[in-house]
C-alpha positions, 0 to 999 in steps of 0.5 A: 498492508497490500495496496496497488500504486498510486494510492496513499500507501507511503503516507499511511507507512508514514503514519505507523511509522510515527507511532513510538511502538510501531517499526515499518518496512517498506516493499520487502517483496520489491528486490524480488519481484525486479529481479524475477520479472526482469523489468527496469524501473529507477534505481534497479541496481541499487534496489536489488543490492539493498533487499534479498532477492528470495522471496522465502528470505523475505517472509521468513525475516517478516514472520520470525524475526524479533521487533526491536525493543520497545516496539510491539507492532511490525507494520509492512508496505507491499505492493500486490503486484510484487507477489508473483505466482511463485510465492507460496501463499501459505507462507502469509498465513502468520501476518495480519493482513489489511487492505488499502484500495482505490477507485479505479478510475481515480487510480488510472487518471493518477497512473497514466500520467506516468505510463500512458497505458498501464496493463491489469497486472500492473495495477496488482488489484487481481492480486489484491483481491486474491490475497483477500480471499485467502486473508480476510482483513479490514479494507481502507478507502483511500479517499476515506482516509485522506477525508477523515484521517482520525476516523479512519485511522481509529477504525483501523486500528480497533479492527487490527486489535492495537490503539490508536495514537494522534501521533498517526495523524502527523509527522515531521518532513523528510526521508527515513531511514525506513524508506527504500533507497527507491525513495529519492525517485518517488517520495517527493510529495510524501517527503515534504508532508507532514500529514495526509492532505485532503482530497477536492470533493469530486473525482478526476474530471475524465478518463482517457476512453483509451483506458475505459476497457481496463476501467471495466476490468477493474471495477469487479475486483475492486467493488469485491473489496469496497463492499468490505471496507471500513465505513465510518459516519458521513465519509464515503459512500 
């Protein structure tokens, strides 16, 4: 599942992680991304020590490691901006790919609360469209997911060829062993959650005018994926 930041990606990982037949992995390319870029994130030393720093090792594990006993689905939560140009896109071919998108106006308004002047590269939206071109797959709009979790998840499971289970609709609160070591820095809200939280009917009240040029850059990539998103009755547009 490929997404950018400030989506409901961790909640969606919780949803799949609550399936009895599924094992989840949390941003397995994060350490590689930090090692190559030198960017300092909270808990960077812990992250670098917790995962392989070589993308080849990561993708070999994702595509060839056996599933644990009793598991038949391997769900990977990926951030699109972690897929740096040096990663051979052909190595992704053995995997099934799906995409989680968010209206960039909402995304930017949320992201700006953490970083006031984000850049296009921070959002991963260009990379998401690039991966989609190479490996088309089902597209989930995060607002649609929050408005009708069951309807959207049923449709997503059908698109992926796996059975839907009501276990995906709720989960116990608290951390998971599958959470990345960065969980204490970023996962407070999802650790308190027990399911998908409804969103207000309207979008954000407004966007900082300084971010409007960036919004204009984002929109073509978002609209490209949005045109193919999973549609369910009476939800989204």
